[in-house]
C-alpha positions as CSV (number, residue, x, y, z in Angstrom):
1,M,50.1,116.2,27.9
2,S,47.1,118.0,26.3
3,R,46.3,114.9,24.3
4,L,46.7,112.4,27.1
5,S,43.5,110.8,28.3
6,I,42.6,108.0,30.8
7,T,39.3,106.3,31.7
8,L,38.0,107.0,35.2
9,P,35.5,104.7,37.0
10,P,31.8,105.9,37.2
11,L,31.7,105.0,40.9
12,A,33.8,106.1,43.9
13,P,37.5,105.4,42.9
14,D,40.3,103.8,44.7
15,Y,41.6,106.8,46.5
16,S,38.2,107.2,48.2
17,G,38.3,103.6,49.4
18,A,41.8,104.1,50.7
19,A,40.8,107.2,52.6
20,S,37.8,105.4,54.0
21,A,40.0,102.6,55.3
22,F,42.3,105.1,57.1
23,F,39.4,107.2,58.3
24,D,39.1,106.0,62.0
25,L,42.8,105.5,62.7
26,G,43.7,109.0,63.8
27,G,46.1,109.8,61.0
28,I,46.8,112.4,58.4
29,V,45.6,111.4,54.9
30,V,46.9,113.6,52.1
31,M,45.5,113.2,48.5
32,H,48.1,114.2,46.0
33,D,46.0,116.2,43.5
34,A,44.7,119.6,42.7
35,S,41.8,119.5,45.2
36,G,39.3,117.8,42.9
37,C,39.8,114.3,44.3
38,T,39.6,115.5,47.9
39,G,36.4,117.3,47.1
40,N,34.9,114.1,45.6
41,Y,35.8,112.1,48.7
42,T,34.6,114.6,51.3
43,G,31.6,115.7,49.4
44,Y,30.2,112.5,47.9
45,D,32.0,109.3,48.8
46,E,32.3,109.3,52.6
47,P,29.1,109.4,54.7
48,R,31.1,109.7,58.0
49,W,32.6,112.9,56.9
50,L,29.3,114.8,57.5
51,N,29.2,114.1,61.2
52,S,32.9,114.2,62.2
53,R,36.2,115.8,61.6
54,S,38.9,113.9,59.8
55,A,42.4,114.9,58.7
56,V,42.0,114.4,55.0
57,Y,43.8,117.0,53.0
58,C,44.7,118.0,49.4
59,S,48.2,118.5,48.3
60,G,47.2,121.5,46.2
61,L,49.2,120.2,43.2
62,R,49.6,122.9,40.6
63,R,50.8,122.7,37.0
64,M,54.5,123.5,37.6
65,D,54.7,121.3,40.6
66,A,53.1,118.5,38.6
67,V,55.5,118.8,35.7
68,L,58.6,119.2,37.9
69,G,57.5,116.7,40.5
70,N,58.0,118.9,43.6
71,D,58.0,116.1,46.1
72,D,60.0,118.0,48.8
73,K,57.2,120.6,49.0
74,F,54.6,117.9,49.3
75,I,56.4,116.0,52.1
76,Q,57.2,119.2,54.0
77,M,53.5,120.2,53.9
78,A,52.6,116.9,55.6
79,L,55.3,117.2,58.2
80,N,54.2,120.7,59.1
81,A,50.6,119.4,59.6
82,A,52.0,116.5,61.7
83,E,53.8,118.9,64.1
84,S,50.5,120.4,65.2
85,L,48.1,117.4,64.9
86,D,50.3,114.7,66.4
87,P,48.8,112.0,64.1
88,T,49.1,108.2,64.6
89,L,50.2,107.9,61.0
90,I,50.7,109.7,57.7
91,A,49.3,108.4,54.4
92,F,50.0,109.7,50.9
93,L,47.4,108.8,48.4
94,G,47.7,109.1,44.6
95,S,45.3,110.4,42.0
96,P,45.4,110.5,38.1
97,V,48.0,113.4,37.8
98,P,50.8,111.9,40.1
99,M,50.1,108.5,38.5
100,I,50.8,110.0,35.1
101,I,54.0,111.7,36.1
102,G,55.2,108.6,38.0
103,T,55.2,110.0,41.6
104,D,57.0,107.7,44.0
105,L,54.4,107.8,46.9
106,E,56.1,104.9,48.8
107,G,59.4,106.7,48.6
108,M,57.8,109.9,49.9
109,A,56.3,108.0,52.8
110,A,59.7,106.6,53.7
111,E,61.2,110.1,53.7
112,A,58.4,111.4,55.9
113,E,58.7,108.6,58.4
114,A,62.5,109.0,58.6
115,A,62.0,112.7,59.3
116,S,59.1,112.5,61.7
117,G,59.3,109.0,63.3
118,I,55.6,108.6,62.5
119,P,54.5,105.4,60.6
120,S,53.9,106.5,57.0
121,F,52.3,104.8,54.0
122,G,52.4,105.5,50.3
123,I,49.2,104.2,48.6
124,N,49.4,103.7,44.9
125,S,45.9,104.8,44.1
126,T,45.4,106.1,40.6
127,G,41.7,107.1,40.3
128,E,41.3,104.5,37.6
129,R,40.4,101.6,39.9
130,Y,37.3,101.0,41.9
131,Y,36.8,101.9,45.6
132,H,37.4,98.5,47.0
133,K,40.9,98.2,45.4
134,G,42.2,101.2,47.3
135,A,40.6,100.0,50.6
136,S,42.2,96.5,50.0
137,E,45.6,98.0,49.5
138,V,45.4,99.9,52.8
139,F,44.2,96.9,54.7
140,I,47.0,94.7,53.4
141,K,49.6,97.3,54.2
142,L,48.2,97.8,57.7
143,I,48.3,94.0,58.4
144,K,51.8,93.6,57.1
145,R,53.0,96.6,59.1
146,F,51.3,96.1,62.4
147,A,49.9,92.5,62.7
148,K,52.2,90.1,64.5
149,P,52.2,86.3,64.1
150,F,50.7,84.5,67.0
151,E,53.1,82.9,69.3
152,G,52.5,80.4,72.2
153,E,49.5,78.3,73.1
154,R,46.0,79.5,72.4
155,S,44.0,79.8,75.6
156,K,40.3,79.5,75.8
157,G,38.1,82.5,76.7
158,V,37.3,85.9,75.3
159,K,39.5,87.3,72.7
160,K,39.6,90.9,71.5
161,I,40.3,91.3,67.8
162,N,40.0,94.1,65.3
163,V,38.0,93.3,62.2
164,L,39.3,94.9,59.0
165,G,37.2,94.9,55.8
166,M,34.0,96.7,56.7
167,I,33.7,100.2,55.2
168,P,30.7,102.4,54.5
169,L,30.7,102.3,50.7
170,D,31.9,98.8,50.2
171,V,30.8,97.9,46.7
172,G,30.3,94.3,47.8
173,G,27.1,95.2,49.8
174,E,26.7,92.5,52.4
175,M,29.3,90.3,50.8
176,N,32.1,91.5,53.0
177,Y,29.9,91.3,56.1
178,H,29.1,87.6,55.4
179,A,32.7,86.9,54.4
180,V,34.0,88.4,57.7
181,T,31.5,86.6,59.9
182,K,32.1,83.3,58.0
183,F,35.9,83.7,58.6
184,I,35.4,84.3,62.3
185,T,33.0,81.4,62.8
186,D,35.1,79.1,60.7
187,S,38.1,80.0,62.9
188,G,36.1,78.8,65.9
189,Y,34.9,82.2,67.3
190,E,31.5,83.9,67.8
191,L,30.4,87.3,69.0
192,D,30.3,87.5,72.8
193,T,29.6,91.1,73.5
194,L,29.2,94.3,71.4
195,T,29.8,97.7,73.0
196,V,29.1,101.1,71.6
197,K,30.3,104.3,73.3
198,D,30.0,107.9,72.4
199,A,32.8,110.5,72.3
200,S,32.6,110.9,76.1
201,G,32.9,107.2,76.8
202,S,29.3,106.7,77.8
203,K,27.7,103.4,76.6
204,I,25.0,103.6,74.0
205,K,22.1,101.2,74.1
206,V,22.4,98.5,71.4
207,K,19.5,96.4,70.1
208,D,20.0,92.9,68.9
209,K,17.9,92.5,65.7
210,G,18.9,88.8,65.4
211,D,20.9,87.1,62.6
212,G,24.1,88.9,63.8
213,K,22.6,92.4,63.2
214,F,22.5,95.2,65.8
215,T,21.2,98.7,65.8
216,F,21.7,101.8,67.9
217,T,20.7,105.5,67.8
218,M,23.6,107.6,66.5
219,P,24.5,110.4,68.8
220,A,25.8,113.8,67.7
221,S,29.3,112.7,68.1
222,K,31.7,110.0,67.0
223,V,31.1,106.5,68.3
224,T,33.4,103.7,69.2
225,V,32.2,100.2,68.4
226,S,34.1,97.3,70.1
227,A,33.4,93.6,69.9
228,E,34.6,90.7,72.0
229,F,34.7,87.3,70.5
230,A,34.7,84.0,72.4
231,E,35.5,80.5,71.3
232,I,32.4,78.7,70.1
233,E,30.9,76.4,72.6
234,T,28.5,73.8,71.3
235,L,25.2,73.1,73.1
236,D,24.7,69.8,74.7
237,F,20.9,69.9,74.2
238,A,19.8,67.3,71.6
239,D,16.5,69.1,71.0
240,V,18.0,72.5,70.2
241,S,19.1,72.7,66.5
242,T,21.6,75.4,65.4
243,D,19.0,76.9,63.0
244,A,16.3,77.3,65.6
245,Y,15.2,80.9,66.3
246,Y,16.0,80.4,70.0
247,Y,19.4,78.7,69.6
248,E,21.4,81.8,70.5
249,A,19.1,82.5,73.4
250,V,19.4,79.0,74.8
251,K,23.2,79.1,74.4
252,W,23.4,82.4,76.2
253,A,21.1,81.2,79.0
254,A,23.1,77.9,79.4
255,K,26.4,79.8,79.4
256,K,25.2,82.2,82.1
257,G,23.9,79.4,84.3
258,I,20.3,80.6,83.8
259,T,19.1,77.1,82.8
260,G,20.5,73.7,82.7
261,G,17.6,72.1,80.7
262,I,15.1,69.5,81.9
263,G,17.5,66.6,82.1
264,N,18.6,63.7,79.9
265,G,20.4,66.2,77.6
266,L,17.2,68.0,76.7
267,F,16.1,71.7,77.0
268,G,12.4,71.2,76.3
269,P,12.0,74.2,74.0
270,N,8.3,73.5,73.3
271,Q,7.3,72.6,76.8
272,P,5.1,75.2,78.5
273,C,7.1,77.6,80.8
274,T,5.8,77.7,84.3
275,R,5.7,80.7,86.6
276,A,8.2,79.0,88.8
277,Q,10.6,78.6,85.9
278,I,10.4,82.2,84.7
279,V,11.1,83.7,88.1
280,T,14.0,81.3,88.5
281,F,15.4,82.3,85.1
282,L,15.1,86.0,86.2
283,W,16.7,85.3,89.6
284,R,19.6,83.5,88.0
285,A,20.1,86.2,85.4
286,A,20.3,88.7,88.2
287,G,23.1,86.7,89.8
288,S,21.0,84.5,92.2
289,P,21.0,87.1,95.0
290,E,20.1,85.8,98.5
291,P,16.6,87.0,99.6
292,K,16.3,88.7,102.9
293,T,13.3,86.6,103.9
294,M,11.5,83.6,102.4
295,S,8.0,84.1,100.9
296,S,4.8,83.0,102.7
297,F,3.0,81.5,99.7
298,A,1.1,78.4,100.8
299,D,2.1,76.6,97.6
300,V,5.8,77.4,97.7
301,S,7.7,74.9,99.9
302,M,10.9,76.1,101.6
303,D,12.9,73.4,99.8
304,A,11.5,74.0,96.3
305,Y,14.2,74.8,93.7
306,Y,12.4,78.0,93.0
307,A,11.8,79.1,96.7
308,K,14.6,81.7,96.8
309,A,13.7,82.9,93.3
310,V,10.1,83.5,94.4
311,A,11.2,85.3,97.6
312,W,13.6,87.5,95.6
313,A,10.8,88.3,93.1
314,V,8.4,89.3,95.8
315,E,11.1,91.5,97.5
316,N,11.8,93.3,94.3
317,G,8.1,93.9,93.3
318,I,8.2,91.5,90.4
319,T,5.2,89.5,91.5
320,T,2.7,89.4,94.3
321,G,1.4,86.0,93.5
322,T,-2.0,85.0,92.1
323,G,-4.2,85.7,95.1
324,D,-5.5,83.9,98.1
325,G,-1.9,83.5,99.4
326,K,-0.7,81.5,96.4
327,F,2.0,81.9,93.8
328,S,0.8,79.1,91.5
329,P,4.3,77.9,90.6
330,D,3.1,75.2,88.2
331,A,0.7,77.4,86.2
332,T,1.8,78.1,82.7
333,C,3.2,81.6,82.3
334,T,1.3,83.8,79.8
335,R,2.8,86.4,77.4
336,A,1.3,89.2,79.5
337,Q,2.8,87.8,82.7
338,S,6.2,87.1,81.1
339,V,6.7,90.7,79.8
340,T,5.4,92.1,83.1
341,F,7.9,90.0,85.1
342,L,10.7,91.2,82.8
343,F,9.6,94.8,82.9
344,R,9.4,94.9,86.6
345,A,12.8,93.2,86.9
346,I,14.9,95.3,84.5
347,G,12.6,97.6,82.5
348,K,11.5,101.2,82.8
349,L,8.7,103.3,81.4
350,V,9.0,104.4,77.8
351,D,7.3,107.2,75.9
352,S,6.1,105.2,72.9
353,K,2.9,103.2,73.0
354,A,2.5,99.8,71.3
355,E,-0.7,99.6,69.3
356,F,-2.3,96.2,69.8
357,S,-6.0,95.7,69.7
358,D,-6.0,93.2,72.5
359,V,-4.0,95.3,75.0
360,L,-6.2,97.8,76.8
361,A,-4.5,101.0,78.1
362,D,-5.5,100.3,81.7
363,S,-4.4,96.6,81.7
364,Y,-1.8,95.7,84.3
365,Y,0.6,94.7,81.5
366,A,0.2,97.7,79.2
367,N,3.4,99.5,80.3
368,A,5.3,96.3,80.1
369,V,4.1,95.6,76.5
370,D,5.1,99.2,75.5
371,W,8.6,98.6,77.0
372,A,8.9,95.1,75.4
373,V,8.1,96.4,71.9
374,E,10.3,99.5,72.3
375,N,13.3,97.3,73.3
376,G,12.8,94.5,70.7
377,V,11.8,91.9,73.2
378,T,8.7,91.0,71.2
379,N,6.6,92.5,68.4
380,G,3.4,90.6,69.1
381,I,1.9,87.6,67.3
382,G,0.7,89.3,64.1
383,D,-2.5,90.9,62.8
384,G,-2.2,93.7,65.3
385,L,-2.4,91.3,68.2
386,F,-0.1,90.8,71.2
387,G,-1.8,87.6,72.5
388,P,-1.6,88.5,76.3
389,D,-3.3,85.3,77.4
390,N,-1.4,82.9,75.1
391,S,0.8,80.4,76.9
392,C,4.6,80.7,76.6
393,T,7.0,77.9,75.9
394,R,10.5,77.6,77.5
395,A,12.0,78.6,74.2
396,Q,9.9,81.8,74.0
397,I,10.7,82.8,77.6
398,V,14.4,82.3,77.2
399,T,14.3,84.3,74.0
400,F,12.5,87.2,75.7
401,L,15.0,87.1,78.5
402,F,18.0,87.0,76.0
403,R,16.6,90.0,74.0
404,A,15.9,92.0,77.1
405,Y,19.4,91.6,78.5
406,Q,21.1,92.3,75.2
407,G,19.6,95.8,75.3
408,K,20.6,96.5,78.9
């Protein structure tokens, strides 16, 4: 034994990848080693370990136990822990020493499961392979054990699925992220909603950064991230390409009944967005509530498509018109007006201040701009400018609305 040598990987090894894959499943993970491997995992390889408790243990393998292969002692230790922790599963992970002496981890898992009734897994990690190998072995065993083949007809609508394959130290970088998203979209699904909750079950605000990326502020507790996927619905607008920056926003707006386009199968993304259109978008996004009374603007007829939306907007303090008893429904909405309407409809004051040279602190839209920047609705037009008087297109307004509602 003293002359035996093996080559270990310079990066996090397979047992760390396996432990990472098991991390959030509420089980007991026992590394069969003399504590060195566990220390490596908990001290260096797993960023989640620092902010949460996880049942990852060391077998405390010693020389005599290693030589004699004292499996009964190892199994009993795990069973004793299971009695007090009530885990969802038990996992036995290998390391260099048990690999050398030929420990039957799968057999040990079978004995543990027979004695406890708890699903148990033996993972043949050796410490010689890379991180992703151990994670892959775990994912495959979990799928084979728990995934059931689909039976019956597939119905349209939202589907809830669990996505395996995303772990903190995945050596593939973003490769797995792109592979998982490609698999989902190729299967005819897309992300519908993303929900993040803290340990108490309270929702955490999520910001949509675009391109399928989201951010949130990590609390001082564990979080649960759940995603709902819906079958992909294609847009009927001939003038909205799938690679346009506003594609997802227009799709969302159409799905929610916020806009039906301008007719003839067109959305009109580059057309100016009028004040009538933006308050109508906001009104529909709010569920098209019935106003208590109609507005008294001289330029808003009772039978106009936007009449109820304008009345609702006035009732909720979103707009007071443009003066002289007018609303100016056909006037093009500016960037200042658009963020102000959104802020008054669903926003709230924020502590941060946006620094734009063309936004004065005492302007009517200053608080709205602060909120819009803080919530990722808009970051200005570049060169330190917000462009408050710039006209907004329909594509821009729907994108602002989409971003604002993703953060609600």
